[in-house]
N, C-alpha and C positions, 0 to 999 in steps of 0.2 A: 589557529585551527578554524578552517572555512565551516559554516554551517550547512551548506550543501549535505545531501544524504548519500550513502554508499550505494553503489550498482549490485552491491553481494543482497543474493535472496534471505529471505527470513527461514533462519533454522530452526528447525522444530523447537517446542518449549523445554527447557531442562529443568523446571521446577524451583527450588529455594535453596538457601544454605550453602553448604560449601559447593555445590556441584554447580548452581548456578554464578559462585565466583569464579571456579575454574573456568565455566566457559566464557564467562567475560572477560577473565584476564586473556586467555587464549585468544579470544577473537579481536581483544586490543593487539596485541602482538601481530596477529595478520594482517589487520587492516595498516597498520604502522609500516610492514614490511613491503604491503601492496599498494599503498596511496601516500606514504611519507607523513610527517606529524603535521604538516599544514594542512592537509585535507582532511584530517582524521576528524569524524564527529562522533558524537554520541549515538545518533540515531543510526549510524551506519556499524557501532559495535552492536546494538542493541540487536539489530537486525539478524546479524552475522551469529549473535550468540543464542538467538532464539527468546530473548526477553524482553521486555518493554522498555522502554528509555527511562521511564520513571524509577524503575528499579535499580538503575545503575546512578541516577540521581540522590537515591534513598543511600544508597552505599559509598558512594564517593563524592566529596563537596565539590568537587569540579574536575574536568577532563585532566589537568595536568596532575592530580593526584593517580586518577586512573592509569595514567601512563607510566609513572613512576612506578607504582604498585605492579605494573603487568611485565615490566623489566626486570625488576626486583626478585620476582616469583621465578623466572626463568632462569637468571644467573647465581640466585643465593647460594645452590646447593654446592657441596664440598665437591673438589676435581681433585680425584686420587692424583697423589705425587708417585713419581714412577720410582722404582728402585731396582735398576736391572744390573747394578755391580759396576757400570762405566760411564763416564762422562756423556758421550755421546751418545750410549742408548738411551739414558736420563733425558739428553736434552731433545733426541729425535723424539721421544714419547712426548715429550710437553710442547714441541712444535706442532707434531701432528694431532695432537687434541686441541691446538688452538685453532688450527684450520679448520678441525671438525667441528668445533663450537661456533665459530664467525661464519660458515659457511651454511648454517641452516638458516631457518626463517627468523627464529629469536635472535639469532644473530645479525643478521640484516636489517632486523628493526632497530636493535641497538646502533646498529653504524649510523643508518638513515637517521635516527632521533638525536642522536647527540651531534652529528654534523649539521643539524637544522636550527632553527631559531628557536628549537626549545632548550638550547642552552641557555636561555636566559632563565628557564626555571632553577631556583637555587637547590630545591630538593633533588634532582634531575643532575646538578651539577657535583651535589656531595654523592649521590648514590655513583657516579662514574668515577670519580676521584677513590671512593671506598672501594670498589670493586675490582681498580687495577690494582690498588694498595695490597688487597687481601690476597691476590693473586700473586703478584710478587711475593708477598711475606709466606705464602707457603710453599712456593717453588725454591726458595731461597737455600734448603737444606741439600738441593740438588747440585749444587755450586760447593757449598761447604763440605760437602763429602768429595767430590771431585779434587778439592784442594787439599784435603786432608789425605786423600790415595795419592797425591805427587803427581794428579792428572792435569792442573790447573797450576800456576802461578800462583805464590802465597797471596799475593796482593790483589789478586783478582776480584773485583768489586761483585758481589753478586746480583745486584740491581741493574748495575749497568749491561753485564752479560745477559741477563734477562731481555732488557729491552733491546739490546743488540739483535737476538735470536727475535724477538717479535717484529721489528723494525721492518725487514722486508714483507711479511706479509702484511702487514697493515697499509704499507707501500702500495701493493698490487689491490687492496681492496679498497683502499678509499682513493688514490690518485689515477692508477692507471687501467683499473679494470681488466687486469690481465687472469687468465684461468690462476686459481689457489688451489693447490693439490698437495698432495704427499711429498710429490718432487720439489716443490715449493718450501715445505717444512726443511725436507732434507736439504736443500741448498742453503736456508737460515741458520742449519746447526754448523753447516762446514764455514760459514763467514762467521758467527760468532765464537767457534773455539780457534779461528785464526788469528782473529783480533784478541782475543786473549791470551794466545801464546805470543802473540807480539807484542804485550804489554801494553797494548791499547786501552784495557778496560780495568785499570788500577784503581782502588780507593784512593778517593783523595782528602 
């Protein structure tokens, strides 16, 4: 992280306790999305949150811990798992939910952080791993139900199908910079289902 200040104007003071914490974490996500991890500073976060930088230092031992807490606070909430009655409907809902999440400010902040030198932070690496493991675990019933209904081959690996579903979305987000929208999500569903039916996503 650089030591230079952010250009954001100081926000109105937010007081103490949970309100202060929420403001600081939100400001951290905004700074990450706008400036990236390397340029994020405690001074910039404090200015945007409407607190003094000493307040942040009293509550977080270092900036890396602040970054980890900010990202966890935005992605720890449960994501509803669809139950539309069809594999295509469930997977479409999952893919569209992924697009909606990753195109938010918090989603962009997560991407720019995990793709930066912040990856060296053990805490962040663990958060990233736990986040994706949790999302795959929660979504597995979508695939197992589809197998039970006979919509997918019996040996379909839920994790591999979900990775195939997410891959086209992340490819655009990370590599090509192409627009990511519901049409992107729907195409990803078609690709994942085609691969599953072709026997390319078998459990090993």
